[in-house]
Structures are given as C-alpha cells and as structure tokens.
VEXDREN-2710 file (C-alpha; in Angstrom, 1 decimal):
% VEXDREN-2710
k/r/px/py/pz
1/MET/16.0/71.8/60.8
2/GLU/15.5/69.5/63.7
3/MET/16.2/70.9/67.1
4/GLU/17.6/68.8/69.8
5/ILE/16.1/69.3/73.2
6/ALA/18.5/68.6/76.1
7/LEU/16.7/66.8/78.9
8/PRO/17.9/67.5/82.4
9/GLN/20.1/64.7/83.7
10/GLN/19.0/62.9/86.7
11/PRO/21.5/63.0/89.6
12/LYS/23.3/59.7/90.0
13/LYS/22.4/57.8/93.1
14/THR/25.2/56.8/95.3
15/SER/25.1/53.1/95.9
16/ARG/25.2/51.7/99.4
17/ARG/28.1/49.6/98.3
18/LEU/30.1/52.7/97.4
19/ASN/29.3/54.2/100.9
20/TRP/30.5/51.0/102.6
21/LYS/33.7/51.2/100.5
22/SER/34.3/54.8/101.5
23/MET/33.7/53.9/105.2
24/TYR/36.1/51.0/104.9
25/ARG/38.8/53.2/103.5
26/ALA/38.3/55.6/106.4
27/ARG/38.0/52.8/108.9
28/TRP/41.0/54.0/111.0
29/PHE/39.4/57.4/111.5
30/TYR/36.2/55.7/112.8
31/ILE/38.3/53.5/115.1
32/MET/40.0/56.6/116.5
33/MET/36.5/58.0/117.2
34/VAL/35.5/55.1/119.4
35/PRO/37.3/56.1/122.7
36/GLY/35.8/59.6/122.5
37/LEU/32.3/58.3/121.8
38/ALA/32.6/55.7/124.5
39/TYR/33.7/58.4/127.0
40/TYR/30.6/60.6/126.3
41/LEU/28.3/57.6/126.2
42/ILE/29.5/56.2/129.6
43/PHE/30.0/59.4/131.5
44/SER/27.5/61.9/129.9
45/TYR/24.6/60.0/128.4
46/LEU/24.1/56.9/130.5
47/PRO/24.0/58.9/133.8
48/MET/21.1/60.9/132.4
49/GLY/18.9/58.0/133.4
50/GLY/19.6/58.9/137.0
51/LEU/17.7/62.2/136.5
52/VAL/14.5/60.3/137.4
53/ILE/15.4/60.6/141.1
54/ALA/14.8/64.4/140.7
55/PHE/11.1/63.4/140.6
56/LYS/11.3/60.8/143.3
57/GLU/11.9/60.6/147.0
58/TYR/15.1/58.7/146.6
59/SER/16.1/56.1/149.2
60/LEU/19.4/54.3/149.2
61/LEU/17.7/51.2/150.5
62/LYS/14.9/51.1/147.9
63/GLY/17.1/52.1/145.0
64/VAL/16.3/54.3/142.0
65/TRP/13.4/52.4/140.5
66/ASP/11.6/51.4/143.8
67/SER/11.7/54.9/145.3
68/PRO/8.3/56.6/145.3
69/TRP/7.4/59.3/142.8
70/VAL/6.8/62.7/144.2
71/GLY/6.4/64.7/141.0
72/PHE/7.7/68.3/141.3
73/ASP/7.9/68.4/145.1
74/ASN/11.7/68.5/145.0
75/PHE/11.6/71.5/142.8
76/ARG/9.1/73.2/145.1
77/THR/11.4/72.5/148.0
78/ILE/14.3/74.1/146.2
79/PHE/12.5/77.3/145.2
80/SER/10.9/77.7/148.6
81/SER/14.2/77.4/150.5
82/PRO/15.1/80.6/152.3
83/ASP/18.7/80.3/151.0
84/PHE/17.9/79.7/147.3
85/PHE/17.6/83.2/146.1
86/ASN/20.7/84.3/147.9
87/ILE/22.8/81.5/146.5
88/LEU/21.3/82.1/143.1
89/LYS/22.3/85.8/143.3
90/ASN/25.8/84.9/144.5
91/THR/26.2/82.3/141.7
92/LEU/25.1/84.8/139.0
93/LEU/27.3/87.6/140.3
94/ILE/30.4/85.4/140.5
95/SER/29.8/83.9/137.1
96/PHE/29.1/87.4/135.6
97/TYR/32.4/88.7/137.1
98/ARG/34.2/85.7/135.7
99/ILE/32.9/86.4/132.2
100/ILE/33.5/90.2/132.3
101/PHE/36.9/90.2/134.0
102/GLY/38.1/86.7/132.8
103/MET/37.7/86.8/129.0
104/PHE/39.3/90.2/128.1
105/PRO/42.6/89.5/129.9
106/ASP/42.9/86.3/127.8
107/VAL/42.5/88.3/124.6
108/LEU/44.9/91.1/125.8
109/LEU/47.6/88.6/126.8
110/ALA/47.3/86.8/123.4
111/LEU/47.6/90.1/121.6
112/MET/50.7/91.0/123.6
113/LEU/52.3/87.7/123.0
114/ASN/51.5/87.9/119.3
115/GLU/53.4/91.2/119.1
116/ILE/56.6/89.8/120.7
117/ARG/59.2/89.1/118.0
118/VAL/62.0/87.7/120.3
119/GLY/61.4/83.9/120.2
120/TRP/63.0/82.9/123.5
121/PHE/61.3/85.8/125.4
122/LYS/57.9/84.9/124.0
123/ARG/58.3/81.2/125.1
124/PHE/59.5/82.3/128.5
125/VAL/56.4/84.6/129.0
126/GLN/54.1/81.8/127.8
127/THR/55.6/79.3/130.2
128/ILE/55.3/81.7/133.2
129/THR/51.7/82.7/132.4
130/TYR/50.1/79.3/131.7
131/GLY/52.1/77.4/134.3
132/PRO/49.6/78.2/137.1
133/HIS/46.9/76.5/135.2
134/PHE/48.4/73.1/136.1
135/LEU/48.2/73.8/139.8
136/SER/45.3/72.5/141.8
137/TRP/43.0/74.9/143.7
138/VAL/44.3/73.4/146.9
139/ILE/47.8/74.6/146.1
140/VAL/46.5/78.0/144.9
141/PHE/44.6/78.4/148.2
142/GLY/47.8/77.5/150.1
143/ILE/49.7/80.3/148.2
144/VAL/46.9/82.8/148.9
145/TYR/46.7/81.7/152.5
146/ALA/50.5/82.3/152.9
147/PHE/50.0/85.9/151.7
148/LEU/46.6/86.8/153.3
149/THR/46.2/84.8/156.4
150/PRO/45.4/87.1/159.4
151/GLY/48.4/87.8/161.6
152/SER/51.1/85.7/159.9
153/GLY/50.5/86.3/156.2
154/LEU/53.1/88.3/154.3
155/LEU/50.7/91.0/153.2
156/SER/49.0/91.1/156.6
157/GLN/52.4/91.6/158.3
158/LEU/53.4/94.3/155.9
159/TYR/50.1/96.0/156.5
160/LYS/50.6/95.8/160.2
161/SER/54.3/97.0/160.0
162/MET/53.1/100.1/158.2
163/GLY/51.1/101.0/161.3
164/TRP/47.7/100.5/159.6
165/GLY/46.5/98.0/162.1
166/SER/45.4/94.4/161.5
167/VAL/43.6/93.2/158.4
168/SER/41.8/90.0/157.6
169/LEU/41.1/89.9/153.8
170/MET/40.2/86.2/153.6
171/THR/37.2/86.8/156.0
172/ASP/36.2/90.2/154.6
173/GLN/32.9/89.9/152.7
174/ASN/33.7/92.9/150.5
175/PHE/36.9/91.3/149.4
176/PHE/35.9/87.7/148.9
177/ARG/34.4/87.9/145.4
178/PRO/37.4/90.0/144.1
179/LEU/39.7/87.5/145.7
180/LEU/38.0/84.7/143.7
181/ILE/38.3/86.6/140.5
182/ILE/41.9/87.7/141.0
183/SER/43.1/84.2/141.9
184/ASP/41.2/82.8/138.9
185/LEU/42.8/85.3/136.6
186/TRP/46.2/84.4/137.9
187/LYS/45.5/80.7/137.4
188/SER/43.7/80.6/134.1
189/THR/44.6/83.7/132.0
190/GLY/47.8/82.2/130.4
191/PHE/46.1/79.0/129.4
192/GLY/43.1/80.8/128.0
193/ALA/45.3/82.9/125.8
194/ILE/46.5/79.8/124.0
195/ILE/43.1/79.5/122.2
196/TYR/43.4/83.1/120.9
197/LEU/47.0/82.6/119.9
198/ALA/45.9/79.6/117.8
199/ALA/43.2/81.8/116.2
200/LEU/45.7/84.5/115.6
201/GLY/48.0/82.0/113.8
202/SER/45.2/81.2/111.3
203/ILE/44.9/84.8/110.1
204/ASN/46.2/85.3/106.6
205/SER/49.5/87.1/106.7
206/GLU/48.8/88.7/103.3
207/LEU/46.2/90.9/105.0
208/TYR/49.0/92.4/107.2
209/GLU/51.3/92.9/104.2
210/ALA/48.5/94.7/102.3
211/ALA/47.9/96.9/105.4
212/VAL/51.5/97.8/105.6
213/VAL/51.5/98.7/101.9
214/ASP/48.5/101.0/102.5
215/GLY/50.4/102.7/105.3
216/ALA/48.3/101.3/108.2
217/SER/50.0/101.6/111.7
218/ARG/50.3/98.6/114.0
219/TRP/47.3/99.8/116.0
220/ARG/45.2/100.0/112.8
221/GLN/46.3/96.5/111.9
222/ILE/45.2/95.2/115.3
223/TRP/41.9/97.0/115.1
224/HIS/41.0/96.1/111.5
225/ILE/42.6/92.7/111.0
226/THR/43.6/91.0/114.3
227/LEU/40.5/91.7/116.3
228/PRO/38.0/90.7/113.5
229/GLY/40.1/87.6/113.0
230/ILE/39.5/86.3/116.5
231/ARG/35.9/87.6/116.8
232/ASP/34.3/84.3/116.1
233/VAL/36.4/82.5/118.6
234/PHE/35.6/85.1/121.2
235/LEU/31.9/84.7/120.5
236/LEU/32.1/80.9/120.7
237/LEU/33.8/81.0/124.1
238/LEU/31.3/83.6/125.3
239/ILE/28.3/81.4/124.3
240/LEU/29.9/78.5/126.1
241/ARG/30.5/80.5/129.2
242/ILE/27.0/81.9/129.2
243/GLY/25.7/78.3/129.1
244/HIS/27.7/77.6/132.3
245/ILE/26.6/80.7/134.1
246/LEU/25.2/78.7/136.9
247/ASP/28.5/76.9/137.4
248/ALA/30.5/79.5/139.4
249/GLY/33.5/77.3/140.0
250/PHE/32.6/74.8/142.7
251/GLU/36.2/73.6/143.6
252/GLN/37.6/77.1/144.0
253/VAL/34.6/78.5/146.0
254/PHE/34.4/75.4/148.2
255/ILE/38.1/75.7/149.2
256/PHE/38.1/79.4/149.7
257/LEU/34.7/79.6/151.5
258/ASN/34.5/80.1/155.2
259/ALA/31.8/80.9/157.7
260/ARG/32.3/84.6/157.8
261/VAL/31.9/85.0/154.0
262/ASN/29.3/82.4/153.5
263/GLU/26.6/85.1/152.9
264/VAL/28.4/86.4/149.8
265/GLY/30.2/83.3/148.7
266/ASP/27.8/80.4/149.0
267/ILE/26.7/79.3/145.5
268/ILE/24.4/76.7/144.1
269/ASP/27.0/74.0/143.9
270/THR/28.2/74.3/147.5
271/TRP/24.6/74.3/148.6
272/VAL/24.0/71.2/146.6
273/TYR/27.1/69.6/148.2
274/ARG/25.7/70.2/151.7
275/ARG/22.2/69.0/150.9
276/GLY/23.3/66.0/148.7
277/LEU/26.4/64.6/150.4
278/GLU/26.2/65.9/154.0
279/GLN/22.4/65.6/154.5
280/LEU/22.0/62.7/151.9
281/GLU/19.2/64.5/150.1
282/PHE/20.1/63.1/146.7
283/SER/16.7/64.0/145.1
284/ILE/17.2/67.6/145.9
285/SER/20.7/67.6/144.4
286/ALA/19.4/65.9/141.2
287/ALA/16.5/68.4/140.9
288/THR/19.0/71.3/141.3
289/GLY/21.2/69.8/138.6
290/PHE/18.3/69.3/136.3
291/PHE/17.2/73.0/136.8
292/LYS/20.8/74.2/136.0
293/SER/20.9/72.1/132.8
294/ILE/17.5/73.5/131.6
295/VAL/18.7/77.1/132.3
296/GLY/22.0/76.5/130.6
297/PHE/20.4/75.0/127.6
298/ILE/18.0/78.0/127.2
299/LEU/20.9/80.5/127.6
300/VAL/23.0/78.7/125.0
301/LEU/20.1/78.8/122.5
302/GLY/19.5/82.5/123.2
303/ALA/23.1/83.5/123.1
304/ASN/23.7/81.6/119.9
305/HIS/20.6/83.2/118.3
306/ILE/21.8/86.7/119.3
307/SER/25.3/86.0/118.0
308/LYS/24.1/85.0/114.6
309/ARG/21.6/87.8/114.4
310/PHE/24.4/90.4/114.9
311/GLY/26.7/88.8/112.3
312/GLY/28.5/86.3/114.4
313/SER/29.0/82.6/113.5
314/GLY/27.5/81.0/116.6
315/ILE/27.9/77.4/117.5
316/TRP/25.7/76.0/114.7
END
C-alpha cells in the first residue's frame, strides 16, 4: 500500500500589490494620522537639531553653526555651579512628593466616584473636582494669595483674630513645599481621576456578579477585582512620572517662588530660566535640558524593566 507523505505547505507571500490595496482602503485613517505626525515632527524632532548648542559657546550674532565648539565645557559649568546640587535636591524632593501624594488621591477619588450610584450627584462631584484643572496657575496663585497673604489674607486674619499673632505662610520655608503639593492636588486630582474612571469602566462586570454570588463584600470586590483592574494603568502613569522626575512643575514653582523661599523652592527649570533668558546663556540651558533628557530616558527604561519583572505590563 502506497503511503502519501504530506509535505509542509509554504506560507503564502503577501504581494506588495495587496499591501498597497489595504493601505488604500485605510487611506482615511492614514490621513487622520498626518496632523499628529506633523505636530511631533515640527515641535519634537526638528528642534533636536538645536541640541548642538549644548556643545558650543552659542552666540546670537554667529548663529548655531558658526558658534565655536567647546565640547563638554558647558556640562562642567553646570556640575561645578555652587547652586546645582541644591536645585537638584529641591527638584527631586518636589517631584518625589508629587508622585507619592499626587497619584494615590487620583485613585481614591476614582474609586469613590465609581461607588456613587446616584447619577446627578456623581456628575456634580466630577464637575466640581476636575473644574480647577482648567484654571491657569496664575489664577490658582491669586486664590492662594487671597487666603495666605500676610496681613490681609483670610486665613492670616483668622489666625490673628484668634490671638495667635501674625503668620506668613507664603514666605515660610517649612510650608512652601507642602503649599506646592496641596495646591497641585486641588488643581489636578479631579482630572487625574478621569483616567482611572475610564480604566474602571473597562473591567468586566461579570467578575463583580460572580463575586456577589460567592458572597464577597464590597471591600473584597474592590481589593480583588477593582484594584487589579487598574494596576496596569497605575504602573503606566507611574513610569511616565518617573521619566519626568526632573520636571518639578516649572510654571507653578516659578509663580509661587519668592526670595525668602528660594533656598527650598528653586528647581532646575527656574535656574535654567534665569541662566538662559535673563543672562542669555543659551548653551548652559541646552546642556541642562540634554542632561534632563538623558536622566529621564534612563529612568523610564529602568522603571519599565522593574515593572515587567514584577508582573506589570510596562510601556512596551
């Protein structure tokens, strides 16, 4: 009896013509990608060519390409500055406080809103909490100033009327960093909770129904279903925040900063602003930005590796 031997079939090669046809069918999707790609190309990738001034003694008269090369002298100037390690410490502390005290309130608010069953009340709370996100830091500073300004502020007057003497919280070095964190929480917590609410909406409702059948309490459902359901989103946002750990919020700090709290509030970005725009040392500013980018890139790689090592999804 003759036996037939089945030979393995060769995978069919996809023709280029077929690829062009599929691209043509999805042409409108590619067209919609053009504005986003153009934005990043113009404002993110093309400006990278200006990083060469970090290795030059840049002069406005000579331009980028005719300015003389100085190698790593600008970086030596940065690291040898007497203010550098102080502003680095301030930047890391403020960023660390933002991560620790800024991410968990977002999760907590999202969990609380997710438990509200009255529709109109839930929408009302959402509107009240994420409304401050759309205020500029200038307006937020004006509100804080109205409450805490020495002498005429509402809280300052209340403190004085209680017979406790005068208080100047906006110029108190011990209170400046908590002031930054509290005002940032008030402004951004509601908007940050939206991301977690979206993640909560993607959790399969059948998991909760099965938990109810098994007799799980509401707290058990939150612990075993809700929190694991938003874990990947939390890790993703944590990795992104770690990558921006040297960005401590320039706009907020610049507006709130004053001479009396400069020692504890001066960060890398405000220092770069003074050196770059006030003293016109553009090469120093570019070198500092290059240093921040390298550190952020390394931190993102490290945080992503650690996240995947301990069971998280990571960025890629």
